[in-house]
C-alpha positions as CSV (number, residue, x, y, z in Angstrom):
1,M,-0.3,0.4,0.0
2,A,1.8,3.3,-1.1
3,T,1.4,6.2,1.6
4,T,2.0,9.9,1.1
5,S,3.9,12.5,2.9
6,T,2.7,16.3,3.9
7,P,5.5,19.0,4.5
8,A,5.0,19.0,8.1
9,A,3.5,22.5,9.6
10,Q,5.7,25.0,10.3
11,A,6.5,25.3,13.9
12,E,4.9,28.1,15.8
13,P,7.7,31.0,16.8
14,K,8.5,30.6,20.3
15,I,7.4,34.0,22.4
16,D,10.1,34.9,24.7
17,A,8.0,35.1,27.9
18,E,10.5,38.1,29.4
19,S,10.0,39.7,26.2
20,Q,6.6,39.5,26.4
21,N,6.6,41.3,29.8
22,K,9.3,44.1,28.5
23,Q,6.6,45.1,25.9
24,V,3.3,45.2,27.9
25,L,5.6,47.1,31.1
26,Q,6.6,49.4,27.9
27,Q,2.9,50.0,26.4
28,D,1.8,50.5,30.4
29,E,4.6,52.8,30.8
30,A,4.0,54.6,27.5
31,Q,0.0,55.1,28.8
32,L,1.2,56.2,32.4
33,K,2.4,58.8,31.1
34,K,-0.2,60.3,29.0
35,W,-2.7,59.6,32.1
36,Y,-2.9,62.4,34.7
37,I,-3.7,63.4,37.9
38,G,-4.4,66.9,39.7
39,S,-3.5,67.1,43.2
40,I,-4.9,70.0,45.5
41,D,-2.1,70.5,48.1
42,Q,-3.6,73.4,50.8
43,G,-0.9,73.9,53.5
44,T,-0.5,75.9,56.5
45,T,1.0,78.7,54.6
46,S,0.4,78.1,50.6
47,T,-1.9,76.5,48.2
48,R,-0.6,74.5,45.3
49,F,-2.2,72.5,42.6
50,L,0.2,70.0,40.7
51,I,-0.9,68.0,37.8
52,F,1.3,64.8,37.9
53,N,1.2,61.6,34.9
54,G,1.2,58.1,36.1
55,R,4.6,57.5,36.2
56,G,4.5,60.5,39.9
57,V,6.1,63.3,37.7
58,P,4.8,66.5,38.0
59,V,4.7,68.4,34.5
60,A,2.7,71.7,35.7
61,S,2.2,73.5,39.0
62,H,1.7,76.9,40.4
63,Q,1.7,77.9,44.4
64,I,0.1,80.7,46.0
65,E,1.0,82.2,49.8
66,F,-2.0,83.2,51.8
67,K,-3.0,85.8,54.9
68,Q,-1.9,84.4,58.4
69,M,-3.9,86.4,61.0
70,Y,-2.3,86.9,64.4
71,P,-4.9,89.0,66.6
72,H,-2.9,87.8,69.9
73,P,-0.1,86.3,71.3
74,G,-0.5,82.6,70.4
75,W,-3.6,82.9,68.6
76,M,-3.0,81.7,64.8
77,E,-6.8,82.5,62.3
78,Q,-7.1,81.8,58.6
79,D,-9.6,83.4,56.2
80,P,-12.0,80.4,54.9
81,R,-13.0,82.2,52.1
82,E,-9.5,83.1,51.0
83,I,-8.8,79.6,51.1
84,V,-11.1,78.7,48.6
85,E,-10.2,81.8,46.4
86,T,-6.2,80.3,46.4
87,V,-7.4,76.6,45.0
88,Y,-9.1,78.1,42.6
89,T,-6.4,80.5,41.1
90,C,-3.9,77.4,41.4
91,I,-6.4,75.2,39.3
92,E,-6.6,77.7,36.9
93,E,-2.7,78.9,36.6
94,A,-1.4,75.2,36.6
95,T,-3.5,73.9,34.4
96,K,-3.4,76.6,32.0
97,S,0.4,76.2,31.8
98,F,-0.2,72.0,31.5
99,T,-2.6,73.1,28.1
100,A,0.4,75.6,27.3
101,M,2.3,72.1,26.4
102,G,0.2,70.7,23.9
103,N,-2.1,68.4,26.8
104,S,-5.7,68.4,27.2
105,T,-7.6,68.2,30.1
106,D,-9.7,65.1,28.9
107,D,-6.5,63.1,29.6
108,I,-6.7,64.1,33.8
109,K,-8.3,61.6,35.0
110,A,-9.4,62.8,38.6
111,I,-8.8,65.0,41.3
112,G,-7.1,64.3,44.8
113,I,-6.7,66.9,47.8
114,T,-4.6,67.3,50.4
115,S,-5.0,69.8,53.4
116,Q,-3.7,71.1,56.7
117,R,-5.3,68.7,59.4
118,E,-6.8,70.2,62.6
119,T,-7.6,73.6,61.3
120,T,-11.1,74.3,62.0
121,V,-14.0,75.8,60.1
122,L,-17.7,76.8,61.3
123,W,-20.3,77.7,58.8
124,D,-23.9,78.3,58.7
125,R,-26.0,75.8,56.4
126,D,-28.4,77.9,55.1
127,T,-25.9,80.5,53.6
128,G,-23.0,78.2,53.0
129,E,-20.9,81.2,55.1
130,P,-18.5,80.9,57.7
131,L,-19.3,82.0,61.3
132,Y,-15.7,83.1,62.0
133,N,-11.9,82.5,60.8
134,A,-10.7,79.3,60.5
135,I,-8.6,78.4,63.5
136,A,-5.3,76.8,62.7
137,W,-3.6,74.0,64.2
138,P,-0.7,75.8,66.2
139,D,-3.3,78.3,67.8
140,T,-2.8,77.8,71.6
141,R,-5.8,80.0,72.9
142,T,-7.6,77.0,74.6
143,Q,-4.7,76.7,77.1
144,A,-6.8,77.3,79.5
145,I,-9.4,75.0,78.4
146,E,-7.5,72.3,78.0
147,R,-6.7,72.6,81.5
148,E,-10.2,72.5,82.9
149,L,-11.1,69.8,80.5
150,K,-8.3,67.7,81.8
151,A,-10.2,68.1,85.4
152,R,-13.4,67.0,84.0
153,K,-14.8,63.2,84.8
154,G,-13.5,61.0,81.6
155,A,-11.1,62.4,80.6
156,D,-8.5,59.9,80.8
157,K,-10.0,57.8,78.8
158,L,-10.2,60.0,76.1
159,Q,-7.0,59.2,74.1
160,D,-7.8,55.2,74.4
161,I,-10.9,55.7,72.2
162,C,-9.6,58.4,70.1
163,G,-5.8,57.9,70.1
164,L,-5.1,62.0,70.9
165,P,-4.5,63.6,74.2
166,L,-6.5,66.5,75.0
167,S,-4.1,69.5,73.8
168,T,-4.9,72.5,72.2
169,Y,-3.9,70.5,68.8
170,P,-7.2,69.0,67.9
171,S,-10.2,70.1,66.4
172,A,-12.5,69.6,69.4
173,L,-10.9,72.5,71.6
174,K,-10.8,75.2,68.9
175,L,-15.3,74.5,68.5
176,T,-15.1,74.1,72.2
177,W,-13.5,77.9,72.1
178,L,-15.6,78.8,69.3
179,F,-19.3,78.0,71.0
180,R,-17.8,79.8,74.5
181,N,-16.6,83.0,72.7
182,V,-18.9,83.6,69.1
183,E,-22.4,84.4,69.9
184,E,-23.1,83.4,66.4
185,V,-21.8,80.0,66.6
186,R,-23.9,79.3,69.1
187,Q,-27.4,80.3,67.7
188,T,-26.7,78.4,64.8
189,Y,-25.6,75.5,66.8
190,D,-29.2,75.8,68.9
191,A,-30.7,76.5,65.5
192,G,-29.8,73.0,64.3
193,R,-27.8,74.5,61.1
194,L,-24.1,74.3,62.3
195,M,-21.8,72.9,60.1
196,F,-18.4,71.5,60.9
197,G,-15.3,70.6,59.2
198,T,-11.6,70.8,58.8
199,I,-9.9,72.3,55.3
200,D,-10.5,69.0,53.5
201,T,-14.3,69.1,54.4
202,W,-14.7,72.7,53.8
203,L,-12.9,72.7,50.2
204,L,-15.0,70.0,49.3
205,Y,-18.2,71.5,50.1
206,N,-17.2,74.9,48.1
207,L,-15.8,73.1,45.2
208,N,-18.8,70.9,44.6
209,G,-20.8,74.2,44.7
210,G,-21.4,75.2,48.3
211,T,-24.9,75.2,48.9
212,D,-26.0,73.6,45.4
213,K,-24.9,70.3,46.2
214,H,-24.3,70.4,50.2
215,V,-21.2,67.4,50.1
216,H,-20.2,67.6,53.6
217,V,-17.9,64.6,53.5
218,T,-14.3,63.9,55.5
219,D,-12.0,60.9,54.8
220,T,-10.7,58.9,57.8
221,T,-7.5,60.8,58.1
222,N,-8.8,64.0,58.8
223,A,-11.7,62.9,60.8
224,S,-9.2,61.2,63.2
225,R,-7.7,64.4,64.1
226,T,-10.8,65.7,65.4
227,M,-10.9,63.8,68.5
228,F,-14.8,63.1,67.8
229,V,-14.2,59.4,66.1
230,N,-13.3,56.6,67.6
231,L,-9.8,55.0,66.0
232,H,-11.0,51.6,66.3
233,T,-14.6,51.4,64.7
234,L,-13.8,54.8,62.4
235,E,-17.3,56.1,63.3
236,Y,-18.3,59.2,65.4
237,S,-17.6,58.4,69.3
238,P,-21.2,58.8,71.8
239,E,-18.8,59.4,74.6
240,V,-16.6,61.7,73.1
241,L,-19.1,63.8,72.0
242,D,-21.1,63.6,75.3
243,F,-17.6,64.8,76.9
244,F,-17.5,68.0,74.5
245,E,-21.4,68.4,75.7
246,L,-22.0,68.2,71.8
247,D,-25.5,67.1,70.6
248,P,-25.1,65.4,67.2
249,K,-29.0,66.6,66.5
250,K,-27.9,70.2,66.7
251,I,-24.2,69.9,65.2
252,I,-23.8,68.8,61.4
253,L,-20.6,66.3,61.4
254,P,-19.3,65.6,57.8
255,K,-20.1,61.8,56.4
256,I,-16.4,60.1,57.2
257,V,-15.3,58.2,54.0
258,P,-12.3,56.1,52.4
259,C,-9.0,58.1,51.6
260,S,-9.9,57.0,48.5
261,D,-13.2,56.5,46.7
262,A,-14.7,57.2,43.0
263,D,-18.1,59.4,44.4
264,A,-18.4,60.4,47.5
265,F,-16.1,63.7,47.0
266,G,-17.9,64.7,44.4
267,S,-16.7,66.9,41.3
268,I,-15.4,70.2,40.8
269,A,-18.6,72.8,39.8
270,S,-16.9,75.3,38.2
271,G,-13.8,76.7,36.1
272,T,-11.3,74.9,34.0
273,L,-11.6,71.6,35.4
274,K,-15.3,71.7,35.9
275,G,-16.9,68.3,36.1
276,K,-13.7,66.8,37.1
277,R,-14.2,64.0,39.6
278,I,-12.5,64.6,43.2
279,T,-11.5,61.1,44.2
280,G,-9.2,60.9,47.1
281,C,-8.7,63.2,50.2
282,L,-6.3,62.6,53.1
283,G,-4.7,64.9,55.8
284,D,-1.3,66.0,54.4
285,Q,1.0,64.1,57.0
286,S,-0.4,60.6,55.8
287,A,-0.8,61.9,52.1
288,A,3.3,62.0,52.9
289,L,3.6,58.9,54.3
290,V,1.4,57.3,51.0
291,G,3.7,59.7,48.4
292,Q,6.9,58.1,50.2
293,L,5.6,54.9,49.7
294,G,5.2,53.9,52.9
295,F,2.8,50.7,52.5
296,E,5.0,48.4,54.7
297,P,4.3,48.5,58.8
298,G,7.8,49.6,60.5
299,M,8.4,52.2,57.3
300,A,8.2,55.6,58.3
301,K,8.7,59.5,57.2
302,N,9.7,63.0,58.4
303,T,7.5,65.6,56.7
304,Y,9.9,69.1,57.5
305,G,6.9,72.1,56.8
306,T,5.5,74.7,58.7
307,G,6.0,71.8,61.3
308,C,7.4,69.0,61.2
309,F,5.5,65.8,61.5
310,L,7.0,61.9,61.7
311,L,4.5,59.3,60.8
312,Y,5.4,55.5,61.3
313,N,3.3,52.6,59.8
314,V,1.9,50.0,62.7
315,G,-0.3,48.0,60.2
316,E,-3.9,47.5,60.7
317,K,-4.6,47.8,64.3
318,P,-3.8,50.9,66.0
319,V,-0.9,51.3,69.2
320,M,-2.1,53.7,72.0
321,S,1.2,55.0,72.8
322,T,2.4,55.4,76.1
323,H,5.6,57.9,75.4
324,G,3.8,60.8,74.2
325,L,3.1,59.9,70.6
326,L,-0.3,60.2,68.9
327,A,-2.7,57.1,67.4
328,T,-3.8,57.9,64.2
329,V,-5.0,57.0,61.2
330,A,-2.2,56.6,58.3
331,Y,-4.5,55.8,54.9
332,N,-7.4,53.9,54.2
333,F,-7.7,52.9,50.5
334,G,-11.2,51.3,50.7
335,G,-13.0,48.7,49.3
336,K,-11.1,45.2,50.0
337,R,-8.2,46.8,51.9
338,K,-8.1,47.3,55.6
339,P,-7.1,50.9,57.5
340,V,-4.1,51.1,58.3
341,Y,-2.5,52.9,61.2
342,A,0.4,55.2,62.1
343,L,1.9,56.2,65.5
344,E,2.6,60.3,65.0
345,G,5.4,62.7,66.4
346,S,4.0,66.1,65.8
347,I,6.4,69.1,66.2
348,A,4.6,72.2,66.5
349,V,7.5,74.9,65.1
350,A,9.8,73.7,62.0
351,G,9.9,75.8,59.2
352,S,8.2,78.5,61.2
353,A,11.0,78.5,63.2
354,V,13.4,79.6,60.1
355,K,10.6,82.5,59.2
356,Y,11.1,83.8,62.5
357,V,14.5,84.0,61.9
358,V,13.8,85.7,58.8
359,N,11.2,87.9,59.1
360,N,11.3,89.1,62.8
361,L,15.2,88.5,63.6
362,K,16.2,89.8,60.1
363,F,19.2,87.7,59.6
364,V,18.6,87.2,55.6
365,E,16.9,87.9,53.3
366,S,14.6,84.8,53.0
367,S,14.4,81.2,54.3
368,D,16.2,79.6,51.4
369,K,19.1,81.6,52.6
370,I,19.2,80.2,56.3
371,S,21.5,77.7,55.5
372,E,24.4,80.4,53.8
373,C,24.2,82.3,57.2
374,A,23.9,79.1,59.3
375,A,26.9,77.7,57.8
376,T,29.2,81.1,58.7
377,V,29.8,79.5,62.1
378,K,31.1,75.4,62.5
379,D,28.9,74.8,65.2
380,N,26.2,75.9,67.3
381,G,28.6,77.6,69.9
382,G,26.4,76.5,72.9
383,C,23.1,78.0,71.5
384,Y,20.0,76.5,72.0
385,F,16.9,77.3,70.5
386,V,13.6,75.8,72.2
387,T,11.3,77.0,69.5
388,A,8.0,76.6,71.4
389,F,6.0,79.3,69.8
390,S,2.7,77.1,70.3
391,G,4.2,75.3,73.6
392,L,5.6,71.6,73.0
393,F,4.3,69.1,71.1
394,A,5.2,65.5,71.1
395,P,6.8,63.9,72.7
396,Y,7.1,66.3,75.4
397,W,3.3,67.8,75.6
398,I,4.5,71.2,77.7
399,D,1.4,73.5,77.7
400,D,3.0,75.9,79.3
401,A,6.7,76.5,77.8
402,Q,7.2,79.3,75.3
403,G,9.8,80.0,72.7
404,T,13.5,80.6,74.9
405,M,17.1,80.8,73.9
406,F,19.9,79.5,76.0
407,G,23.7,79.7,76.4
408,I,23.7,83.1,74.4
409,T,27.0,84.7,75.6
410,Q,29.2,87.9,73.5
411,Y,30.4,84.9,71.5
412,T,27.0,84.0,69.9
413,Q,26.9,85.4,66.1
414,Q,24.0,85.1,63.6
415,G,25.0,81.8,62.7
416,H,24.7,80.6,65.6
417,I,21.3,81.6,66.1
418,A,20.3,80.2,62.7
419,R,21.6,76.9,63.2
420,A,20.3,76.4,66.5
421,A,16.5,77.2,65.1
422,M,17.2,74.5,62.0
423,E,18.8,72.2,64.5
424,A,15.8,72.7,67.6
425,T,13.6,70.5,64.6
426,C,16.2,67.8,64.4
427,F,16.2,67.5,68.4
428,Q,12.5,67.0,68.6
429,T,12.8,64.5,65.9
430,K,15.2,62.1,67.9
431,A,13.4,62.9,71.0
432,I,10.4,61.8,68.4
433,L,12.4,58.4,67.2
434,D,13.4,57.4,70.6
435,A,10.1,57.1,71.7
436,M,9.0,55.1,68.6
437,E,11.2,52.7,69.6
438,K,9.7,52.5,73.0
439,D,6.3,52.2,71.8
440,S,7.1,49.8,68.8
441,G,9.9,48.0,70.2
442,H,11.5,48.4,66.5
443,K,14.4,51.1,66.0
444,L,14.7,52.7,62.8
445,T,17.5,52.1,60.3
446,E,17.0,54.7,57.9
447,L,14.5,58.1,57.6
448,A,12.9,59.1,54.6
449,V,12.3,63.1,54.6
450,D,10.4,65.5,52.3
451,G,8.9,69.1,52.8
452,G,10.7,72.5,52.3
453,M,13.7,72.2,55.0
454,T,14.9,68.8,53.1
455,D,16.2,72.0,50.5
456,S,18.9,72.6,53.2
457,N,22.0,70.0,52.7
458,L,23.0,71.1,56.1
459,C,19.9,70.3,58.1
460,M,19.6,67.3,56.8
461,Q,23.5,65.9,57.3
462,T,22.9,67.9,61.1
463,Q,19.7,65.3,61.2
464,A,21.5,62.6,60.5
465,D,24.5,63.4,62.8
466,I,21.7,63.8,65.5
467,I,19.8,60.6,65.0
468,N,22.3,58.2,64.1
469,I,21.7,56.6,61.1
470,P,21.4,57.7,57.3
471,V,18.5,60.2,55.7
472,D,17.0,59.4,52.6
473,R,16.1,62.7,50.5
474,P,14.3,62.1,47.2
475,I,14.8,64.5,44.1
476,M,11.5,65.1,43.8
477,R,10.2,66.8,47.4
478,E,6.2,67.2,46.4
479,T,5.3,63.8,48.5
480,T,2.5,65.1,49.8
481,A,0.7,66.1,46.9
482,L,2.0,62.6,45.2
483,G,0.4,61.1,47.9
484,A,-2.8,62.9,47.1
485,A,-2.5,62.3,43.4
486,I,-1.9,58.4,44.5
487,V,-5.3,57.7,46.5
488,A,-7.2,59.4,43.4
489,G,-5.7,57.5,40.9
490,F,-6.3,54.2,42.9
491,A,-10.2,55.1,42.6
492,V,-10.0,55.0,38.9
493,D,-7.7,52.6,38.2
494,V,-4.7,54.3,37.1
495,W,-3.3,51.8,39.5
496,K,-4.7,49.1,41.2
497,E,-1.3,47.5,43.6
498,F,1.1,49.0,45.3
499,E,3.6,46.8,43.3
500,E,2.8,49.2,40.6
501,L,4.1,52.4,42.5
502,K,7.6,50.9,43.6
503,E,9.5,52.6,41.5
504,I,8.2,56.5,41.8
505,N,10.3,58.8,42.8
506,K,13.0,56.2,43.6
507,E,15.9,57.8,41.3
508,D,18.2,59.8,42.4
509,R,17.9,59.9,46.5
510,T,20.3,61.4,48.5
511,I,21.4,59.8,51.5
512,F,22.9,61.7,54.2
513,K,25.2,59.6,56.7
514,P,26.2,60.0,60.4
515,Q,29.3,61.9,60.4
516,I,30.1,62.5,64.2
517,S,30.4,59.9,67.2
518,Q,27.4,58.9,68.9
519,D,29.1,60.2,72.1
520,D,29.4,63.8,70.8
521,S,25.8,63.5,69.1
522,G,24.7,62.4,72.3
523,K,26.5,65.4,74.5
524,M,24.5,67.8,71.8
525,Y,21.1,66.1,72.5
526,S,21.5,66.0,76.7
527,R,22.4,70.1,76.4
528,W,19.3,70.1,74.0
529,T,16.6,68.1,76.7
530,K,17.9,70.6,79.6
531,A,17.4,73.5,78.1
532,V,13.6,71.8,77.2
533,E,13.4,71.5,81.2
534,M,14.3,75.0,81.8
535,S,11.6,76.2,79.1
536,R,8.9,75.1,81.3
537,G,6.1,77.5,83.2
538,W,7.0,80.5,81.2
539,L,3.2,81.1,80.2
540,D,1.7,81.5,83.7
541,S,-2.2,80.5,84.4
542,E,-2.9,84.4,84.6
543,N,-1.6,84.4,80.8
544,G,-3.6,81.0,80.5
545,N,-7.3,82.3,81.7
546,Q,-6.9,85.1,79.3
547,S,-7.4,82.7,76.3
548,Q,-10.7,81.2,77.8
């Protein structure tokens, strides 16, 4: 029987898996560069709007400083209307730059918001108008109220519920002062029309059109800074509201939602980006932790802004500090992801000490020249500056301290004081790191940093010397705005997993390694600790009572 043969079918070419993955990554990379996210960064002294591409690179931005009001010693107020105006102006100007590059606003997928925390705004539900200036977070007018409340029954249980101690810092005490001192606030409360919010809530309300839509929300990170929220359930605590004598039927508190949400935050009602969804919101320090990609327990960041704030990721259960730190929400992406918590060390005065040297002492013309002034001397010359303009926050919590300088002699020069002003933040960071090690049982091996003061190589080298571990500074230091962009991007699927972010802002980082011995840094820190103890008691009870 004859047989015939046919040519063998041509073999399929083998596809190299590595090449295929590389091709997919390149396609994703190209797509991410064409996707953009807007980020509103509303800080203590300025507002900015940045537009990031999907690789976390800022391509356009605009910044405006706004007026700070100091009507009495220790008081700090801001105009809520001006804050909203600066946000709109920054959006318009940054978007103008963005489109001038040939980009389209259609490619902006979403907007994120990050803002100063604790700063308190009250407004009338019917009119949408604020009833008083915003009381800013560093304001210390509530010192007498703080002492009074500490003696009230149940005060010792508050921190276990909300993670925060009674101090001038949280929103709750600012609200108490407003009730007692602003008649219109009390009347609006009695009428059931009083709306409460931190800056994030106030911005979201106005960006959505105010009384047109009445969008009244906050995210879990900002809510956790008011004292009103049970840190374990992330809901308003009836016990805490009762302690502060608040009737939830009379005060309108914002709805608490996760930081990343496609619908809860609404959309921009007017302007160039009208209709763009706001899909992310979180407090500025949480945003910086997200922007530094601090997604694993044990990771930490330190932001050197107006104040200085060190956040340490403790995982999915809150850790209540026994060493002067705060328990707070680090971030909450929602969906199937659980909220993540942090220990926080808050320093009230950091960059504001530099501004004091510039504006009040007139040593240099601008803040960016402070390092040059400090570099004119080799050390602090024995001068220590306890920058307690708002008392001392973590881990000391000394409300009767005021700004004090020690070790001044005829030898002391401008450079010594400039250096001491920068060192004050570095010493307080050391105190916070020591407290974190005691609370967590874990010693940091490196500290990630960001914020305006990190532009100073001298300051960052000093920080590494004082804490005796390396300091890691990214080349792109807008990590707070980046964090807001990241949570917004997750809500609209620009990213879906943290792994996709691993290369963001990782290039060209600068590592500052300690250059002095532990013995020498220990001696400096010992003198600082002595100066802190000597700063106590400068605010007497009579002055404290004047703020009641």
